[in-house]
N, C-alpha and C positions, 0 to 999 in steps of 0.2 A: 814205819810209814813216813814218806816224805810228801810234801805238798809242792806241786809245780803248776805253772800256768803255761798253756800253749796258745800262741797268738798268731793270727794271719790277718794282716791289714790290707784291705782293698781301697781303691780311691774313694768309694762312697760308703764303706762300712768296715767294721772290725769284727772278726769272728774270734772268740776266745773260749777256752775250756779250762776250768780249774780241776785239777786231778789229785788224787791221793794214790801214790804208787809205792811199791815195795822198795826198801833200801837197796841201792845198787842198780836201780832202773836206769836205762840209757835214754839218750835223746830219741833214738828210733822207736823205743817202746812207748815213750810219751806221745810221739806223733801218731803212732798206731792207735793208742788208747783214746786220743782226742777225736780222731775220726772227723776232722774238719773237711768240709767240701772244698776242693781245689788244692788240698795239701800235696797231692801227687804231682802237681805241676810246678812245685817250688824247687828250684835248682840248688838252693843253699839254705842253711839254718844257722841261727846264732843263739847264744845263751847270754842274756844281759848285754846284747849288742856286739858281742865278739863272736866271730865265725867259729863254728863248732863242728865236730865230726859226729856222725850218727852213733858211733860206739862210745861217745863220751858219757861217763857216769854223771848223773845229776845229783845235786844236793838239795836240801830242803829250801823252799822258797825260790828256786830257780825259775826264770822266765824264758821259755823256749820260743823263739821268734822265727816263723817260716818266712823266708825271703822270696818274694815274687821275682820273675824274670824282669830285666830292665826293658822299658818300652823303647828306649833309644840308646845306642852305644855312645857313651860320653866322649870317646875319641872322635867318632864321626861328627858329633855336635861341635866339638872344638875346631875340627877341620873346616866345617861349613862356616863357622863364625870368622875364622881366619881368612877364608877365601873372599869374604865380603869386604 
């Protein structure tokens, strides 16, 4: 068994689940087991802050971070600032 944590941060709160999964469990399996509300809306995932694939095999004490969509495109923000 391995222990992992799945985290989804919102502007006003943080949802997290500590899980025990079988050796060889993937990121996708951890997300499904955590069953966090809003996780289906997350376009990307990271493990310890590094982008990860859903098929990536997890190790003991990994932290799976569900990444929310950006509220604003950084490129558009830079263009607006440059136009001022």
